[in-house]
C-alpha positions as CSV (number, residue, x, y, z in Angstrom):
1,M,54.4,-39.8,19.2
2,K,53.7,-40.0,15.2
3,V,50.4,-40.5,13.6
4,Y,49.0,-41.4,10.2
5,V,46.2,-39.4,8.9
6,V,44.7,-41.3,5.7
7,M,41.9,-39.5,3.4
8,G,40.8,-38.8,-0.1
9,G,40.5,-36.1,-2.3
10,W,39.3,-34.9,-5.9
11,E,41.7,-32.6,-7.8
12,Y,39.3,-29.4,-7.6
13,E,37.6,-29.9,-4.2
14,G,40.2,-30.8,-1.9
15,Y,39.8,-33.9,0.9
16,H,36.9,-35.7,2.2
17,E,36.7,-35.9,5.4
18,D,34.2,-37.9,5.6
19,K,36.4,-41.3,5.6
20,M,39.1,-39.9,7.6
21,E,40.9,-42.3,9.8
22,I,43.8,-41.3,12.1
23,F,46.0,-44.7,13.3
24,T,49.2,-45.1,15.2
25,D,50.6,-47.8,12.9
26,K,51.9,-46.8,9.5
27,L,51.2,-50.3,7.9
28,D,47.5,-50.2,9.2
29,A,47.6,-46.6,7.3
30,E,48.9,-48.3,4.1
31,V,46.3,-51.0,4.5
32,Y,43.3,-48.4,4.9
33,K,44.7,-46.2,1.7
34,L,44.3,-49.3,-0.3
35,E,40.8,-50.0,0.8
36,L,40.0,-46.1,0.3
37,E,41.8,-46.5,-3.4
38,K,40.1,-49.6,-4.7
39,L,36.5,-47.6,-3.8
40,Q,34.4,-46.7,-6.8
41,L,31.7,-44.7,-8.0
42,V,30.8,-46.3,-11.1
43,S,32.4,-49.7,-12.4
44,S,36.1,-48.5,-13.0
45,T,35.6,-45.0,-11.8
46,P,38.0,-44.7,-8.6
47,F,35.3,-42.8,-5.6
48,Y,38.8,-40.3,-5.3
49,D,41.0,-38.8,-7.8
50,Y,43.8,-39.2,-4.7
51,V,44.2,-40.6,-1.7
52,D,47.1,-39.5,0.9
53,V,48.7,-40.7,3.7
54,L,49.7,-38.0,6.2
55,E,52.5,-38.0,9.0
56,K,51.5,-35.9,12.0
57,K,52.9,-35.3,15.3
58,L,50.7,-35.5,18.3
59,H,51.6,-33.5,21.5
60,T,50.2,-34.2,24.7
61,E,50.8,-32.3,28.1
62,K,49.7,-33.0,31.4
63,T,48.0,-30.5,33.7
64,I,48.4,-30.8,37.2
65,A,45.1,-29.4,39.0
């Protein structure tokens, strides 16, 4: 199953995981990415240097007890 991880970060500090979200729908992930890109630290200054949508594979296993 594919999941989409959305998180922002700064050039010299890396990813900021406090606002990280995981989605199963790519469109929802893209909408959240736009929300993060609109965040501002102060007027006309973006909160994050970059915002990424990372596609990951989620593997699940069933165990029989």
